[in-house]
C-alpha positions in Angstrom: 14.5 65.0 10.2 16.6 67.3 12.3 18.9 66.0 15.0 16.6 66.9 17.9 13.6 65.0 16.5 15.7 62.0 15.9 17.2 62.1 19.4 13.7 62.5 21.0 12.7 59.1 19.5 15.2 57.6 22.0 13.8 56.9 25.4 16.5 58.4 27.5 16.7 60.6 30.5 17.2 64.3 29.6 20.7 64.2 31.2 21.7 61.3 29.1 20.5 63.0 25.9 22.5 66.1 26.8 25.6 64.1 27.5 25.3 62.1 24.3 24.7 65.3 22.3 27.8 66.9 23.8 30.0 64.0 23.0 28.6 63.7 19.5 29.1 67.4 18.9 32.7 67.2 19.9 33.4 64.1 17.8 31.9 65.8 14.7 34.0 68.9 15.3 37.2 67.0 15.9 37.0 64.7 12.9 39.4 65.4 10.1 37.0 64.3 7.3 35.0 67.6 7.1 38.0 69.8 7.1 40.0 67.7 4.8 37.1 67.4 2.3 36.6 71.2 2.2 40.4 71.8 1.9 40.7 69.2 -1.0 37.7 70.7 -2.8 39.3 74.1 -2.6 42.6 72.9 -3.9 40.8 71.2 -6.8 39.0 74.4 -7.6 42.3 76.2 -7.7 43.4 73.7 -10.3 45.7 71.8 -8.0 45.8 68.2 -7.2 45.0 67.3 -3.5 48.2 66.1 -1.9 48.6 62.7 -0.3 49.1 64.6 2.9 47.4 67.9 3.6 48.3 71.1 5.3 47.1 69.5 8.5 50.2 67.2 8.6 52.4 70.3 9.0 50.4 71.1 12.2 51.4 68.0 14.1 53.5 68.9 17.2 55.7 66.1 18.7 53.4 63.5 17.3 50.2 65.2 18.6 47.5 65.8 16.0 46.4 69.3 15.3 43.4 70.7 17.2 40.1 71.4 15.4 40.8 75.1 15.9 44.1 75.0 14.0 42.4 72.9 11.2 39.6 75.5 11.0 42.2 78.3 10.6 43.8 76.4 7.6 40.4 75.9 6.0 39.1 79.4 6.6 42.3 80.9 5.2 41.9 78.8 2.1 38.2 79.8 1.8 39.0 83.5 2.1 41.8 83.1 -0.5 39.1 81.7 -2.9 36.6 84.5 -2.2 34.4 82.2 -0.1 34.1 84.4 3.0 30.5 83.4 3.5 31.4 79.8 3.9 34.1 80.6 6.4 31.5 82.2 8.6 29.8 78.9 9.0 32.5 77.7 11.2 31.8 80.7 13.5 28.2 79.5 13.8 28.8 75.8 14.4 32.1 75.6 16.3 32.0 76.6 19.9 35.4 76.3 21.6 33.8 76.6 25.1 31.7 73.5 24.5 34.6 71.6 22.9 37.0 72.4 25.8 34.5 71.8 28.5 33.6 68.3 27.1 37.2 67.3 26.2 38.4 68.3 29.7 35.3 66.8 31.5 34.7 70.2 32.9 30.9 70.5 32.8 27.9 69.4 34.8 24.4 68.5 33.8 21.7 69.8 36.1 18.0 70.4 35.6 17.9 69.6 31.9 20.8 71.9 31.1 24.5 71.5 30.7 26.7 74.0 32.7 30.1 74.5 31.2 32.5 75.2 33.9 35.5 75.6 31.7 36.6 79.2 32.0 33.4 80.4 33.6 30.0 79.0 34.2 27.7 79.0 31.2 24.5 77.2 30.6 23.6 75.5 27.3 20.4 73.6 26.6 19.9 70.4 24.7 18.1 72.4 22.0 21.2 74.7 21.6 23.5 71.7 21.3 21.2 69.9 18.8 21.0 73.1 16.7 24.8 73.2 16.4 24.9 69.4 15.6 22.2 69.9 12.9 24.1 72.7 11.3 27.4 70.7 11.3 
């Protein structure tokens, strides 16, 4: 089942569904697991041994963890180095920095079944669009 079908089973107001979908989307995109797994697989393909710490550790600034955007840059660079450009394009499809920033900075409103991202401009995004991104990720 896709994400939207699963979410529709829940008896929630449309605004609540959108809010939960936005938060879930950002949590998925911010988690280290996906990026670290892809990076370690690529290192293994190259014949290396995945390190105890990854390239992400180098990205910490004054104790602050790296952003999803900086982790994506590390992974896509490694994908391209291994002639996997098609896989690196997936991140362009699923990661939306506008959504991420609007949710992380609580800079959005939900009105009339749509989320309006106020972060750097007003843009509407529907539950269906969010759920499609979640399903792809």
